[in-house]
C-alpha positions as CSV (number, residue, x, y, z in Angstrom):
1,X,43.1,64.4,-115.3
2,X,45.5,62.7,-117.6
3,X,47.5,65.7,-118.7
4,X,47.7,67.6,-115.4
5,X,50.3,65.3,-113.8
6,X,52.4,65.6,-117.0
7,X,52.2,69.4,-116.7
8,X,53.1,69.1,-113.0
9,X,56.2,67.0,-113.9
10,X,57.1,69.6,-116.6
11,X,57.0,72.2,-113.8
12,X,59.4,70.2,-111.7
13,X,61.8,69.8,-114.6
14,X,61.7,73.6,-115.1
15,X,62.2,74.3,-111.4
16,X,65.2,71.9,-111.2
17,X,66.8,73.6,-114.2
18,X,66.8,70.4,-116.3
19,X,65.5,72.4,-119.3
20,X,66.1,76.1,-120.0
21,X,62.7,77.2,-121.2
22,X,59.1,76.1,-121.2
23,X,59.3,76.3,-125.0
24,X,61.8,73.4,-124.9
25,X,59.1,71.3,-123.3
26,X,56.6,72.4,-125.9
27,X,58.9,71.2,-128.7
28,X,59.6,68.0,-126.8
29,X,55.9,67.3,-126.2
30,X,55.0,67.9,-129.9
31,X,57.9,65.9,-131.3
32,X,58.2,63.3,-128.6
33,X,54.7,62.7,-127.2
34,X,52.8,63.6,-130.4
35,X,51.0,66.4,-128.5
36,X,48.9,68.2,-131.1
37,X,51.1,70.9,-132.6
38,X,48.0,73.1,-133.2
39,X,47.8,73.4,-129.4
40,X,51.3,74.8,-129.3
41,X,52.8,72.2,-126.9
42,X,52.1,71.1,-123.4
43,X,53.2,74.3,-121.6
44,X,51.5,76.6,-124.0
45,X,48.3,74.6,-123.6
46,X,48.7,74.7,-119.8
47,X,48.9,78.5,-120.0
48,X,45.6,78.5,-121.9
49,X,44.0,76.3,-119.2
50,X,45.5,78.4,-116.5
51,X,48.1,77.6,-113.7
52,X,45.5,78.2,-111.0
53,X,43.0,75.8,-112.4
54,X,45.7,73.1,-112.8
55,X,47.0,73.7,-109.3
56,X,43.6,73.6,-107.6
57,X,42.6,70.4,-109.5
58,X,45.9,68.7,-108.6
59,X,45.6,69.8,-105.0
60,X,42.0,68.4,-104.8
61,X,43.0,65.2,-106.4
62,X,46.0,64.7,-104.2
63,X,43.8,65.1,-101.1
64,X,41.4,62.5,-102.6
65,X,43.7,60.1,-104.4
66,X,47.2,60.5,-102.9
67,X,50.6,62.1,-103.4
68,X,50.8,61.2,-107.1
69,X,48.8,64.3,-107.8
70,X,50.6,66.6,-105.3
71,X,51.3,69.9,-107.1
72,X,55.0,70.9,-107.5
73,X,56.3,74.0,-105.7
74,X,56.9,75.7,-109.1
75,X,53.2,75.2,-110.1
76,X,52.0,76.4,-106.7
77,X,54.1,79.5,-106.8
78,X,52.9,80.4,-110.3
79,X,49.3,79.7,-109.5
80,X,49.3,81.8,-106.4
81,X,51.0,84.7,-108.2
82,X,48.7,84.4,-111.2
83,X,51.7,83.9,-113.5
84,X,51.8,81.8,-116.7
85,X,53.9,78.6,-116.5
86,X,55.9,79.6,-119.6
87,X,57.3,82.8,-118.1
88,X,61.1,82.5,-118.0
89,X,62.7,81.2,-114.8
90,X,65.7,82.8,-113.2
91,X,68.7,80.7,-114.1
92,X,69.8,78.4,-111.2
93,X,73.4,77.7,-111.4
94,X,75.4,75.7,-108.8
95,X,78.6,76.9,-110.5
96,X,80.3,79.8,-108.8
97,X,82.4,81.7,-111.2
98,X,85.7,83.1,-110.0
99,X,85.7,86.8,-110.6
100,X,89.5,86.9,-111.0
101,X,89.3,84.9,-114.2
């Protein structure tokens, strides 16, 4: 129950394009949060637990305890498709390149 909201926030960060890859969050969690390196980082560990299990748990807790546990859209999409959380996200860029350059 403690780590699932952290994973949910990591999913939001990935969805918003704040970080490029899930592995960036793995490195940050090991070096910044002292997440056990033998677990591979927070997103690697989340893939072991399973996106569907994390999503269903957060959904149940959000209904019981409030919006703090509300699953992110990214987590929901991955869980419903049976996809790991660490699979690369399509780059979201608000910059529109001029094809004449």
